[in-house]
DRENDO-1510 file (C-alpha; in Angstrom, 1 decimal, always signed):
<recs>
REC; n; res; u; v; w
REC; 1; MET; +5.3; +4.1; -50.6 .
REC; 2; ALA; +8.7; +2.6; -51.0 .
REC; 3; GLU; +10.6; +3.0; -54.4 .
REC; 4; ASP; +9.6; -0.5; -55.3 .
REC; 5; GLY; +6.0; +0.0; -54.8 .
REC; 6; ARG; +5.5; -1.7; -51.3 .
REC; 7; LEU; +3.5; +0.1; -48.7 .
REC; 8; ALA; +4.2; +0.8; -45.1 .
REC; 9; VAL; +1.0; +0.1; -43.2 .
REC; 10; VAL; -0.3; +0.2; -39.7 .
REC; 11; TYR; -3.1; -2.7; -39.2 .
REC; 12; GLY; -4.7; -4.4; -36.4 .
REC; 13; THR; -7.2; -3.7; -33.6 .
REC; 14; ALA; -7.5; -0.6; -31.5 .
REC; 15; ASP; -5.6; -2.2; -28.6 .
REC; 16; HIS; -3.0; -4.1; -30.7 .
REC; 17; ARG; -1.8; -2.2; -33.6 .
REC; 18; ARG; +1.1; -3.5; -35.8 .
REC; 19; LEU; +3.6; -2.1; -38.3 .
REC; 20; GLY; +3.9; -4.0; -41.6 .
REC; 21; VAL; +5.0; -3.9; -45.3 .
REC; 22; LEU; +2.4; -4.8; -47.8 .
REC; 23; ASP; +3.3; -5.9; -51.4 .
REC; 24; PRO; +0.4; -4.8; -53.5 .
REC; 25; GLY; +1.4; -7.0; -56.4 .
REC; 26; THR; +1.4; -10.4; -54.3 .
REC; 27; GLY; -1.0; -9.3; -51.5 .
REC; 28; GLU; +1.8; -10.4; -48.9 .
REC; 29; LEU; +1.6; -8.6; -45.6 .
REC; 30; ARG; +4.8; -8.8; -43.5 .
REC; 31; GLU; +4.9; -7.6; -40.0 .
REC; 32; ILE; +8.0; -5.6; -39.1 .
REC; 33; GLY; +6.9; -3.9; -35.9 .
REC; 34; GLY; +9.0; -6.0; -33.3 .
REC; 35; ALA; +8.0; -5.9; -29.8 .
REC; 36; ALA; +5.9; -2.5; -30.2 .
REC; 37; THR; +2.1; -3.3; -29.7 .
REC; 38; HIS; +0.8; +0.4; -30.6 .
REC; 39; TRP; +1.9; +2.3; -33.7 .
REC; 40; SER; +0.5; +5.8; -34.7 .
REC; 41; SER; -1.2; +5.9; -37.9 .
REC; 42; THR; +1.2; +8.3; -39.5 .
REC; 43; VAL; +4.2; +6.6; -41.3 .
REC; 44; SER; +6.7; +7.8; -43.9 .
REC; 45; VAL; +9.0; +5.8; -46.2 .
REC; 46; ALA; +12.5; +6.8; -47.5 .
REC; 47; GLY; +15.6; +5.0; -48.3 .
REC; 48; GLY; +14.4; +1.6; -47.5 .
REC; 49; ARG; +13.2; +2.6; -44.0 .
REC; 50; VAL; +10.1; +3.4; -42.3 .
REC; 51; ALA; +9.7; +6.2; -39.9 .
REC; 52; ALA; +7.1; +5.7; -37.2 .
REC; 53; VAL; +5.9; +6.3; -33.7 .
REC; 54; GLY; +5.4; +3.1; -31.7 .
REC; 55; ALA; +5.3; +1.9; -28.0 .
REC; 56; THR; +5.1; -1.1; -25.9 .
REC; 57; PRO; +3.3; -1.8; -22.7 .
REC; 58; TYR; +6.5; -0.9; -20.9 .
REC; 59; THR; +7.9; +1.9; -23.0 .
REC; 60; PRO; +6.6; +5.3; -24.0 .
REC; 61; LEU; +5.9; +6.4; -27.6 .
REC; 62; GLU; +9.3; +6.5; -29.5 .
REC; 63; VAL; +10.1; +7.7; -33.0 .
REC; 64; THR; +11.6; +4.6; -34.7 .
REC; 65; LEU; +13.3; +3.8; -38.1 .
REC; 66; THR; +12.5; +0.4; -39.3 .
REC; 67; GLY; +14.2; -1.4; -42.2 .
REC; 68; LEU; +11.6; -2.4; -44.9 .
REC; 69; ASP; +13.8; -5.6; -45.9 .
REC; 70; ASP; +15.1; -6.8; -42.5 .
REC; 71; GLY; +12.8; -5.1; -39.8 .
REC; 72; ALA; +15.9; -3.7; -38.0 .
REC; 73; HIS; +14.9; -0.9; -35.7 .
REC; 74; GLU; +16.7; +2.2; -34.6 .
REC; 75; VAL; +15.1; +4.5; -31.9 .
REC; 76; VAL; +15.8; +8.1; -32.8 .
REC; 77; SER; +14.0; +10.0; -30.3 .
REC; 78; ALA; +15.6; +10.9; -27.1 .
REC; 79; ARG; +15.4; +8.1; -24.4 .
REC; 80; LYS; +13.3; +8.9; -21.3 .
REC; 81; ALA; +14.0; +7.8; -17.9 .
REC; 82; LEU; +11.8; +4.9; -16.9 .
REC; 83; PRO; +10.9; +3.0; -13.7 .
REC; 84; ASP; +12.4; -0.5; -13.3 .
REC; 85; ARG; +10.3; -2.9; -15.4 .
REC; 86; ASP; +9.9; -5.2; -12.5 .
REC; 87; LEU; +8.0; -2.5; -10.7 .
REC; 88; LEU; +5.3; -2.1; -13.3 .
REC; 89; PRO; +2.2; -4.2; -13.6 .
REC; 90; SER; +1.7; -6.6; -16.3 .
REC; 91; PRO; -1.0; -5.2; -18.9 .
REC; 92; GLU; -4.1; -7.0; -19.5 .
REC; 93; THR; -7.1; -6.3; -21.9 .
REC; 94; VAL; -10.2; -5.7; -19.9 .
REC; 95; THR; -13.7; -5.6; -21.5 .
REC; 96; VAL; -16.4; -3.7; -19.5 .
REC; 97; GLU; -20.0; -4.5; -20.5 .
REC; 98; GLY; -23.2; -2.8; -19.8 .
REC; 99; CYS; -21.9; +0.8; -19.5 .
REC; 100; THR; -24.2; +2.8; -21.8 .
REC; 101; ARG; -24.2; +6.3; -20.0 .
REC; 102; THR; -21.7; +8.7; -18.7 .
REC; 103; CYS; -22.8; +11.3; -16.1 .
REC; 104; THR; -20.8; +14.5; -16.3 .
REC; 105; ARG; -22.9; +16.3; -13.6 .
REC; 106; ARG; -20.9; +17.6; -10.7 .
REC; 107; PRO; -22.2; +20.0; -8.0 .
REC; 108; GLY; -21.5; +23.6; -8.8 .
REC; 109; CYS; -20.2; +22.8; -12.3 .
REC; 110; GLY; -23.3; +23.0; -14.5 .
REC; 111; GLY; -22.6; +19.5; -16.1 .
REC; 112; ARG; -25.3; +17.6; -17.7 .
REC; 113; ASP; -26.1; +13.8; -18.3 .
REC; 114; ARG; -24.9; +12.5; -21.7 .
REC; 115; THR; -26.2; +9.3; -23.4 .
</recs>
C-alpha cells in the first residue's frame, strides 16, 4: 500500500495479467504495467514506486520499478541475451477442448493413469 492509501494490484486472466493502481476511495483502477502481459502476484510499494516481476511474450521475467503516478518503468534486474525478435514466433492464445485425462504410464517407470 502506498503512503496515500492506493494499492498496487495484479489483475486479469491467467494468460493476460496486468499491473495497476487501485484507489480504494474512488474505486478507480489504472493500468501501469506497460507492455508486459504477465506479472507475478507479489508486488511491493515504497517511495511512490512498485517493485514487481513482469514479462512480455518477447522478454523473460524482469524485476521492474514502476512509478505509481506516471507509470515510468525501470528494469533493475540484469539484462539477458535474447534472440533477434524477428526470429521469434508471434504468440497466440490456443484453447484445447475435450482433453479430460492424462496418462503418465510409461514402460518400465511404473506410472499410472490419472483422471
